[in-house]
C-alpha positions in Angstrom: 0.0 0.0 0.0 1.2 3.5 -0.7 2.9 5.0 2.3 0.8 8.2 2.1 -2.1 6.1 3.3 -0.8 4.0 6.2 -0.5 6.5 9.0 -3.1 9.2 8.2 -5.9 7.0 6.8 -6.0 4.5 9.6 -6.0 7.3 12.3 -8.5 9.3 10.4 -11.0 6.5 9.9 -10.6 5.3 13.4 -11.5 8.8 14.6 -14.6 8.8 12.3 -15.6 5.3 13.5 -15.5 6.4 17.1 -18.2 8.9 16.4 -20.3 6.8 14.1 -22.4 3.7 14.4 -21.9 3.1 10.7 -20.8 -0.6 10.4 -19.2 0.1 7.0 -16.6 2.4 8.7 -16.0 -0.1 11.5 -15.3 -2.8 8.9 -13.0 -0.4 7.0 -11.0 0.2 10.1 -10.9 -3.4 11.1 -9.7 -4.6 7.8 -7.4 -1.7 7.0 -9.1 -1.3 3.7 -6.7 0.0 1.0 -8.3 3.4 0.3 -5.5 5.2 -1.5 -5.8 8.7 -0.1 -3.7 11.2 1.8 -6.2 12.4 4.5 -4.3 14.4 7.0 -5.2 14.3 10.7 -5.8 18.0 10.5 -8.6 17.6 7.9 -10.3 14.7 9.7 -10.2 16.6 13.0 -12.1 19.6 11.6 -15.5 20.3 13.0 -18.0 19.2 10.4 -21.8 19.5 10.4 -23.8 16.3 10.7 -24.6 16.5 7.0 -21.0 17.0 6.0 -19.9 14.1 8.1 -22.5 11.9 6.5 -21.3 13.0 3.0 -17.7 12.2 4.0 -18.6 8.7 5.3 -20.6 8.0 2.1 -17.7 9.3 -0.1 -15.1 7.2 1.7 -17.3 4.1 1.4 -17.7 4.7 -2.3 -14.0 5.2 -2.8 -13.2 2.1 -0.8 -15.5 0.0 -3.0 -14.1 1.5 -6.2 -10.5 1.0 -5.2 -11.1 -2.5 -4.1 -12.7 -3.2 -7.4 -9.6 -1.9 -9.3 -7.3 -4.0 -7.1 -9.5 -7.1 -7.7 -9.1 -6.4 -11.4 -5.3 -6.5 -11.0 -4.8 -2.7 -11.2 -1.7 -1.4 -9.4 -1.7 1.7 -7.3 0.6 4.4 -8.7 4.0 4.6 -7.2 5.5 7.5 -9.1 7.4 10.2 -7.3 4.3 12.5 -7.0 2.7 9.9 -4.7 5.7 9.4 -2.5 6.0 10.6 1.1 8.8 12.9 0.1 7.4 14.4 -3.1 3.7 14.0 -2.4 2.7 17.5 -1.4 0.7 18.2 -4.5 -1.0 14.8 -4.3 -2.0 15.6 -0.7 -3.4 18.9 -1.8 -5.4 17.4 -4.6 -6.8 14.4 -2.7 -7.7 16.6 0.3 -9.4 19.0 -2.1 -11.5 16.2 -3.5 -12.5 15.1 0.0 -13.4 18.8 0.8 -15.6 18.9 -2.3 -17.3 15.7 -1.1 -18.1 17.2 2.3 -19.5 20.3 0.7 -21.4 18.7 -2.2 -25.1 19.2 -2.1 -25.8 17.6 -5.5 -26.0 14.0 -4.6 -25.3 12.7 -8.1 -22.0 14.6 -8.3 -20.6 12.5 -5.5 -20.1 9.7 -8.0 -17.9 12.1 -10.1 -15.8 13.2 -7.1 -15.2 9.6 -6.0 -14.4 8.5 -9.6 -11.8 11.3 -9.9 -10.2 10.4 -6.5 -9.9 6.7 -7.5 -8.5 7.5 -11.0 -5.8 9.7 -9.4 -4.7 6.8 -7.3 -4.1 4.5 -10.2 -3.4 6.4 -13.4 0.2 7.8 -13.5 -0.7 9.8 -16.6 -2.8 12.2 -14.5 -0.6 15.2 -13.6 -1.2 16.5 -10.1 -0.7 20.1 -11.0 -3.4 19.9 -13.6 -5.6 17.8 -11.3 -5.4 20.5 -8.6 -7.0 23.0 -11.1 -9.6 20.4 -12.1 -10.5 19.9 -8.4 -11.5 23.6 -8.3 -13.3 23.4 -11.6 -15.4 20.4 -10.4 -16.5 22.4 -7.4 -18.0 25.0 -9.8 -19.7 22.7 -12.3 -23.3 21.5 -11.8 -24.2 17.9 -12.3 -26.1 18.9 -15.5 -23.0 20.6 -16.9 -21.2 17.3 -16.3 -24.0 15.5 -18.2 -23.5 18.1 -21.0 -19.8 17.3 -21.2 -20.6 13.6 -21.4 -23.1 14.2 -24.2 -20.6 16.4 -26.1 -18.1 13.6 -26.0 -20.5 11.3 -27.7 -21.3 13.8 -30.5 -21.4 17.6 -31.0 -23.9 19.4 -28.9 -26.8 20.8 -31.0 -26.8 24.1 -29.1 -25.0 26.5 -31.4 -26.5 29.9 -32.0 -28.8 29.8 -29.0 -28.0 33.5 -28.2 -30.2 34.4 -31.1 -33.1 32.2 -29.9 -32.9 33.6 -26.3 -32.8 37.2 -27.5 -36.5 36.7 -28.3 -37.9 37.7 -24.9 -41.4 37.1 -26.1 -40.9 33.4 -26.5 -42.3 32.1 -23.2 -41.6 28.5 -24.3 -37.9 29.2 -23.8 -38.1 30.7 -20.4 -38.0 27.4 -18.6 -34.7 26.5 -20.4 -32.9 29.8 -19.6 -30.9 28.1 -16.8 -29.8 25.4 -19.3 -28.7 28.1 -21.8 -26.7 29.8 -19.0 -25.0 26.6 -18.1 -24.0 26.0 -21.7 -22.7 29.5 -22.0 -20.7 29.0 -18.8 -19.1 25.8 -20.3 -18.1 27.9 -23.3 -16.6 30.6 -21.2 -14.6 28.0 -19.3 -13.3 26.7 -22.6 -14.7 23.3 -21.9 -16.9 23.3 -25.1 -16.4 25.3 -28.2 -17.8 26.0 -31.7 -17.1 23.0 -33.9 -16.2 25.2 -36.8 -14.6 28.3 -35.5 -13.5 27.7 -32.0 -15.1 29.4 -29.0 -17.8 31.9 -30.0 -20.1 32.0 -26.9 -23.1 31.0 -29.0 -22.6 33.4 -31.9 -22.5 30.6 -34.5 -25.1 28.1 -35.4 -22.5 25.3 -35.6 -22.8 22.5 -33.0 -20.6 22.7 -29.9 -17.9 20.1 -29.4 -15.6 19.3 -26.5 -12.3 21.2 -26.3 -9.0 19.6 -25.4 -9.7 20.6 -21.8 -13.2 19.2 -22.0 -11.8 15.8 -23.1 -9.4 15.8 -20.3 -12.2 16.4 -17.8 -14.2 13.7 -19.4 -11.4 11.1 -19.0 -10.1 12.1 -15.6 -13.4 12.2 -13.8 -14.8 9.1 -15.4 -17.8 10.6 -17.3 -18.1 7.5 -19.5 -20.2 6.0 -16.7 -22.7 8.9 -16.8 -26.2 7.3 -16.6 -27.9 7.2 -20.0 -31.2 8.3 -18.5 -29.7 11.5 -17.3 -28.2 12.2 -20.8 -31.5 11.5 -22.5 -33.3 14.0 -20.2 -30.9 16.8 -21.1 -31.0 15.8 -24.8 -34.8 16.2 -24.7 -34.4 19.6 -23.3 -32.0 20.6 -26.0 -34.4 19.3 -28.6 -37.3 21.3 -27.1 -35.2 24.5 -27.4 -34.2 23.8 -31.0 -37.8 23.1 -31.9 -39.3 25.9 -29.8 
């Protein structure tokens, strides 16, 4: 097991278990489950609300299952320099940042994304921690529906080009209920996550479909959006269709 885990994780989970009747945590402590994370004693000793504590417990449980699944499949925990005790400062910052996102996350479906990202970081040496630190901040800003939009855009270009012309028509009441979706798409363009498929980023000025940018593809891969539920994608696709036909 990676040395970043041994001291901090066991102490941290033991502290959590002492204040929780959750049998999952008790089992995790008893078995020394190989959750690959650098959770500092400082973080785990912070005063959390009951809701934050519950989110943290659920997140750790999810991470535990995912990591054990990868180990069962024969995957190896990364042992590059960035995950070492000596050179692991950036790794600690990123992994702690993800755990902080989990404790603060009010969109339940986004929890899956945070735990995917955490797990992928622990196994994939191609993920650069400096970039991952920025992505940790980006994930905090994105809504679950924006993550669904990224997943859709990976499958095929998003048919939402030129919407600024549609939404200029203030008299079209049929579009009012989709104003938040339009705002979320605009925000993805501003963040350079999606872009005009013909001319680059245009913030809705072109009627061309919107595609994932290089940065968007990195997000898709590193946070595991390939597992995005098909039902959630279909709901958003139906909304996009309603705007285009409105």
